[in-house]
N, C-alpha and C positions, 0 to 999 in steps of 0.2 A: 721970392725965390727965383732962381735962374731956370728958365725953361729952355730946353734944347730940343733939336729935332729928334724924333723917335729913332732909336738905334736901327730898327728894321728899315725905315724909309731912308735914313742916311746911308746905310750900307748899299741899298738898292741903287741910289743915285751915284755912289762912288763906283760901283761895279759897271753900271751903264756908261759912265764917263770913260772908264778904262777900255770898255769894248769899243766905244766910238773912236778911241785913239788907236785901235788896231790890236789891242791885247786880246789873247784868248783867255777868257775867264769862265770857269764853270760856275754858274750862278746857283748856289745852294743857300742863299742868305735871305730870300724873300718868301714869305708865306702866302703867295698868290696861287690860286687853284690851277692856273696854267692850262685851261681848257677853253674851247670855243663856247659861245652862247648858243643854247638850243634855238633853232629857227622859230619854234612856236612862241618862245618868250620874246624874240625880236618882233614878231607879228603883233603880239599883245601890246608891246610898248609903242609901236608905231600907231596902232589903232587908237591908243589913248593920248596921242601927242597933242591933241587940241585941249586936253584938260589942263587948264592953266590957273585955276583958282587955288587958294591956299588950302582949303579944306580944314577939317577938325584937327586940333592939336594932337589928339590921341591916334589919329589915322582914320581912314574911311571905314565905314561899317562893314563894307565888303572884305577888306583886308583883315580886320579884327575878327570877323566871323570865320574866315578861312584859317587864320592862325589858331583860333580856338578849336576848330575841327582837327587841325594837325596834331595838337596835343591830346585831344580827346581820343583820337585813334591810337595813341600811345598809352592809353590807360589813365590819362590825367584829364578828367572832365573839366572843361574850362568855360567860364563865362566871358563872352566877348567884351563885356564892359570892364573886365579886369585885364584886358590886353592893351598895351600901349606900343605904338610903332614909332620908329625914329629913322634918321638917315644912317642906318648901320647899327649893329649892336654895340659898337664902340661908344658912340655918344650916349646910348641908353645906359651903359655901364657907368659912365661919368655921371649922368643924371641921377642914377640910383645911389651911388656913393655919396653924392651931395645931399640927396633927399633923405637918406637914412641917417646921415651924420655920424659923428664919432670916428674913432679909429677902426681900421679894418685889418683882419688877419688874412695873410696871403700864404700860399704854399711857396716854398723855395726849392727849385727855381719856379718862376711863373712868368707869364707873358709880360713883355716889357712895359706895356701901357698901364697895367693895374697899379703899380706903385706910383708911377708918374701921375696918373689921374688922381690918386689919393692925395698926393702932395699938392697938386693944383688946387684942390678944394680945402686945403688946410688940415687934412687928415694925415696921421702918421701911420704908415703901414707897419704891421708886425709880421715879419717874415719867419715862418716856421718850416723846417725841412719836411719834405714828403717822406712817407714811410719808405724804407729801402726797397728798390726795385719798382716803385710805383711813381705816379706823377699826378699833378693836378689837385691834390688834397693835402693840406698840412697834417702832419702826424697827430692824430687825436690825442695820443698820450702826452704830447708836448704842448698842445694848445692850452690846456687848463692852467698850467703853471705860468705860461707867458701872459695870458689874459689876466690872471690874478695879480701877477707882478705889475702889469701896466696899470691896473685899477688901483693897486695900493699906492702907486705913484701919482694918483689923481687923474689919470687919463680915463676917458670915456670910450669903451670899446663896444661897438654895436653890431658888427657884421663879420662874416667870414666868407671869402670868395673862393670858389673852386672851378676847375675846368675839366669837363668830362666828355670825351677823352682829352688829353692834355696837349697843350703847346707850352713848353718846348719839347717835352720828352717823348711824345707819341704814345704814352702809356695810359692805360685806364686804371683808375683806382679800384682796388678790390672791394667786393661787397662788404667785407668786414670793416674796412676803413671807412666806407661811406656810412655804415650803420653806427660805428663808434663816433664819427664826427657829428652825426645827427643827435646822438645822446649828449655829446658835449655841448652842442649848440643849445639844446633845451636847458641843460644845467646852467649855462652861462647867459641864457636869454640873448642869443645872437641870431640875427637874420642871416640866412644862407643865401648868397647870390651864386647861382649855378650857371656858368657860361657853358652852354651845350651846343655851340655852333658847329662842332665836329661830330655830333651824335650820329648823324646819318652816314658818316664815313668810318664807322667801325669796320675794320678789315674783314672780320668774320661776323656777318650779320646774324648768325645762329647763336652767338654768345648773348645771354640775357643782359639787358641794359637796365641799370637801376639809377634813377635820378633821386637826389635828396627829397624832391617833391613827392616821390612815391612813399617816403617814410615820414616826412615832416611837412605835409602840405601847408600847415598853418604858418610856417616861417620861411618858406623857400620861394625865392624869386628866380625865374628862369629867363635867360636871354638866348636868342638865336638869330639867325639871319640866313641869307642866301649866298653869301660871299664864297663859302667853301663848297657846300654840296652841289650848287649849280653854277659856280664860277662867276658870280655876279658882283665881285668886289667893287668894281667901278660904278655900279648902279647905286650903291649906298642905301640899303634897306635892311632893317632889323625889327624884331618884335620882342617884347618882354611880357611874361605871364606873371601876374601878381597873385599872392595868396588870397583866398576867399576872405572877405571882410577887410581887406587892406585899403579901405577907401581913403584914409588919411595919407598913406604913402602914395596912392594914385594922384591925389590932389597936389602933393608936393612935387612929384615927378612931372606932372603936366605944367606946373608953374615954372619949373626949370626949362622944360621943353619950349614953352611959349616965349621965353626970353632968349633962347639960344638958336633953335632951328625952326620955330613957328609950326612947321608941319613937314613931313616927308614930301618929296617930289610926287605930284599927283599921278603922272603917267607911270612912274615906277611902282606906285602902290597898286595900280590896276594889274600890272604884270605880276607883282608879288602875290596878289590875291589868287591869281590863277596858279602860281607855283605852289602856294601852301595848300591848295585844294588837291594837289598830288594826282594829276591825271596820269594815265599809264605811260605816255611818252616821256614824262619827266621822271617818274620813278625808275623807268628803264635807264634813263641817262644817269641818275644818281648811282644805280647799281653798277653801271660800267665805270663810272668815276671811282667808286669805292674799290673795284677790282684793280684798276690801273694804279691808283695810289699805293695799295697794299703790295702789288707785285714789284713796283720799282723801289718802294721803301725797303722791302726785304732784300732786294739785290744790293742796294747801297749798304744796308746793314752788313752783308757778307763782306763787302770791300773793307769796311772799317774793322770787322772782326779778324780779317786776315792779317792785319798788322798788329794784332794784340790789343786793340782798343777795347775798353769795357763799354759795351753798348747794348742796353736792353733791347729785346726784339720789339719793334713798333707794333702797336695794336690798333691805332686809329689815326685818321688824318694823314698828313704827309711829312712828318717830322721824325728825326732821330736826335739823340743827345749823347754822342760818344764822349768818353773820357780817355784822353791820350796822355794822362799824367805819367804813365809808365815810360814814355819816351824822354822825360826829364828835359824838355826844351823850354820850360817856362810855364807861366800861367795862361789863362784864357786869352789875354791880350796878345801875348807873344806867339802862341800857337796859331791864332787867327792871322796874325801878320805874316808869319812864315808861310802858311798855306796859301795866302793870296799873292804875296809878292814873289815867292820862289817857286810855287807850284801851280799858280793860276786857279786856285780853288777858293771860292768866296763863301764863307760861313759867318755866323754871328758868335761873338764870345759869350761864354756862360755868365760872366759878370753882368752883362746887360739884362739878364733875367734875375738878378739879385743873388747869384751864386757866388761862392768864394772865388775871388779873382786869382788866388794862388793855384787853383785846380785847373787843369787844361781841358775843361769841358766846353764843348761848342754845340750850337744848335744848327742842325742840318735840315734844310727843306728841299725835298726832291721834286717838287711839282713844276719846276721850270726846266726839267730834263726832257720833257715830252716832245719838244720840237720847236723850231724857230718860226714856223708859219702856222696859220690856222689849219691848213691842209695836213701838215705833219701831225699836229696835235689831235685832229679828228681821227687820223689813221691809227695813232697810238691808242686812242680811246676804244676803238672798235677791233683792234687786232687781237687774235687769240693768243699771240705770243709777242707782246710789245718789246720784250728784251732782245728779240732778234732783229728788230728794225734797225737799219744801219745808223741812224742818228742817235738812237738811245744806246745802242751797243757802243758807239764811238764815245759818247759821254761817259759811260761806265768804264771803258778802257782808259780814258783820260784820267778819271778819278783814281782808278787802281794804280796807274803809273805814278801819279803824284803822291799818293799815300805810301807806296813802296819806297819812293825816293826819300820821303820824309822819314820813314822808319829807318833807313840806312844811316841817318845821322846819329842814331842811337849807338852805332858801333864806332863812331868817330869821337872827336873831342866833345865833351858835354858843354853846351852853350851857356847854360845857367842852372844852378842848383838852388833848390829852396826846400827847407825842411818840411813844408806842408805838402810837397808834391810826392806823396806816396801812393802807390796803387790802392784803389778802393775796391771792395768786393763787388763783383758784377752780378746783378740779379736779372732774372728774366731771360 
């Protein structure tokens, strides 16, 4: 197969190249948390800098115990022996898809790397639309027929992958959808891989959170990391929680890990063990991050809603997924190109997430709007009203101007028409 650079990373590099050339581009294409590292984490990393041995493939006992405590505090009693760490949750997901084997069911749209990773290991992804107004979970009512059809064709389907809350939509699947998917997974004997890296960034922490592992602990694997909640994307550390009794899966995952990454970086594991133990200074930092992401995401939502885009209200993380098909300017590739080249707004096209290319849906990430320097970002994090900070207000004004100029095209000649480009019901 032909392997290409991840759409997210490719867009990030293109936008940075344009910025270096002097163009003003509002960077809404990259899912980086956009916040400084907490000083306590820097201190832990520095103190562990002399740790230069490989260490256990599964990760240090301290990290695995801390991660087990993290899940236990969330109602999922966890055996440290069934925790596996890796250099980010992304390689762990790759290792799990390879270790579980067979084809995998994915929600449509879903994060760009899921389908790509499946194809890399020779698995064929089965894309199933999410329920209307939701994200991160394939519609349970459609999964059964798709899996039965695939199996009738001789394919082996062994897993379904969900994201709670979701990238790219910023939505959280309903409890009903999660329950129904669990029932379907039992009926079809599917392993559930639950990517919960945005769990701690639900905008309203009072809303109850349900993991598939709460309902089907015997068949649910959870992955998470520190890239989003604590803005440690460049440190590359993640953990996976395996079901009780999943010793064969553990052996297979460790076999994959031993041949690909050997072990996560030792100093980073020490800092991660501290992070997963959740001391007050870090839980306070996560709470501030959650508030900032939610505040700015809602403000960006308002800008897209003002031009008539169908955009469900974001519920977690720092993403939105507006549909601008009503402007009839083309599909996701065309609208993305127009936004970047004519209005200086960088987003990702929906088709990169497995969506219908004919629909003008794009993924918007708001987390790089918080400032250009660590000082600006820290000020945004602690400000009681970050929308009034001049750099964030300026970014939002630039976005509003570009979107309003885009919408004006609707009243002029239509650039391109496509029968599939009809407005879709807006939920949420």
